C-alpha positions in Angstrom: 7.3 -6.7 -21.6 5.5 -6.3 -18.3 8.6 -7.1 -16.3 10.6 -4.5 -18.2 7.9 -1.9 -17.5 8.0 -2.8 -13.8 11.8 -2.3 -13.8 11.7 0.9 -15.9 9.1 2.3 -13.5 11.3 1.4 -10.5 8.5 -0.8 -9.0 10.5 -4.1 -8.5 10.1 -3.9 -4.7 6.3 -3.3 -5.0 5.2 -5.6 -7.9 5.6 -9.3 -8.1 5.0 -11.3 -11.3 4.2 -14.6 -9.7 3.6 -16.8 -12.7 1.1 -19.6 -12.7 0.0 -21.2 -9.5 -2.6 -24.0 -9.5 -4.1 -22.7 -6.2 -4.3 -18.9 -6.1 -6.1 -18.7 -2.7 -2.9 -18.2 -0.6 -2.1 -15.2 -2.8 -5.6 -13.8 -2.7 -5.9 -14.4 1.1 -2.6 -12.6 1.8 -3.4 -9.7 -0.5 -4.6 -6.3 0.5 -6.8 -5.8 -2.6 -7.5 -7.9 -5.7 -8.0 -6.6 -9.2 -10.0 -8.2 -12.1 -9.8 -6.3 -15.4 -11.9 -8.5 -17.7 -13.6 -7.3 -20.8 -16.3 -10.0 -20.3 -17.2 -12.3 -17.5 -19.7 -15.2 -17.1 -20.4 -15.5 -13.4 -17.7 -13.6 -11.6 -16.6 -16.5 -9.4 -13.2 -14.9 -8.6 -15.1 -11.8 -7.3 -17.1 -13.9 -4.9 -14.0 -15.9 -3.9 -12.2 -12.7 -3.1 -15.2 -11.5 -1.0 -15.3 -14.9 0.8 -11.7 -14.4 1.7 -12.7 -11.0 3.0 -10.7 -9.1 0.4 -12.0 -6.2 -1.6 -11.7 -6.7 -5.3 -11.7 -3.9 -7.9 -13.4 -5.2 -11.1 -14.1 -3.7 -14.4 -17.8 -3.2 -14.9 -17.9 -5.5 -17.9 -20.9 -7.3 -19.2 -22.4 -10.3 -17.4 -21.7 -10.4 -13.7 -19.5 -7.9 -11.8 -22.1 -5.3 -11.2 -24.6 -7.9 -10.0 -22.0 -9.0 -7.3 -20.5 -5.7 -6.5 -23.7 -3.8 -5.8 -24.8 -1.4 -3.2 -22.0 -0.3 -0.9 -19.6 -2.5 -3.0 -20.3 -0.6 -6.2 -17.4 1.7 -5.6 -15.2 -1.3 -6.4 -16.4 -1.2 -10.0 -14.2 0.6 -12.6 -15.1 1.5 -16.2 -14.2 -1.2 -18.6 -11.1 -0.3 -20.6 -10.5 2.9 -18.6 -7.0 2.5 -17.1 -7.2 5.8 -15.2 -10.5 4.8 -13.6 -9.1 1.5 -12.6 -6.0 3.2 -11.1 -8.2 5.7 -9.3 -10.4 2.9 -7.8 -7.3 1.0 -6.7 -5.8 4.1 -5.0 -9.0 5.1 -3.4 -9.7 1.6 -2.0 -6.2 1.2 -0.7 -6.5 4.5 1.2 -10.1 3.8 2.3 -10.5 0.0 2.6 -13.9 -1.4 2.9 -14.5 -4.2 5.4 -15.9 -7.2 3.6 -18.6 -8.8 5.7 -20.6 -12.0 5.3 -23.6 -10.0 4.1 -21.6 -9.1 0.9 -21.4 -12.8 -0.2 -24.0 -14.8 1.7 -26.4 -14.9 -1.2 -23.7 -16.9 -3.1 -23.4 -19.6 -0.5 -24.2 -23.1 -2.0 -27.2 -23.5 0.3 -28.7 -20.2 -0.8 -28.1 -20.9 -4.5 -29.7 -24.4 -4.0 -32.8 -22.7 -2.5 -33.1 -20.5 -5.5 -32.9 -23.5 -7.8 -35.6 -25.2 -5.8 -37.8 -22.2 -6.1 -37.2 -22.0 -9.8 -38.0 -25.7 -10.3 -41.2 -25.4 -8.3 -42.4 -22.6 -10.6 -42.0 -24.9 -13.6 -43.3 -28.2 -12.2 
């Protein structure tokens, strides 16, 4: 159905349906922008992975995660959940006005920083 829509909308030269790949990082690394349209997320690992690869990622502002990761100057990457027009608007805006992803956007998610937080938490309860 999606492939038919792509063809009907004359987008075959702009849209690729890649199928399943066990390692998505080459695709993410070579992208201009990534998009995550979840209704719910646990920890938004794919969002952090995209940021580590220095790629902006549009994400729906769904419960449990995206707005905790895409905060501050990255909050313009959040789209209203279920709002296709808002998602499209965010994609268009961020393609025309790309934000440079810097280490400061993902440094708090580095393993050593997370470990420090676990140690602090443990010390509070021991």
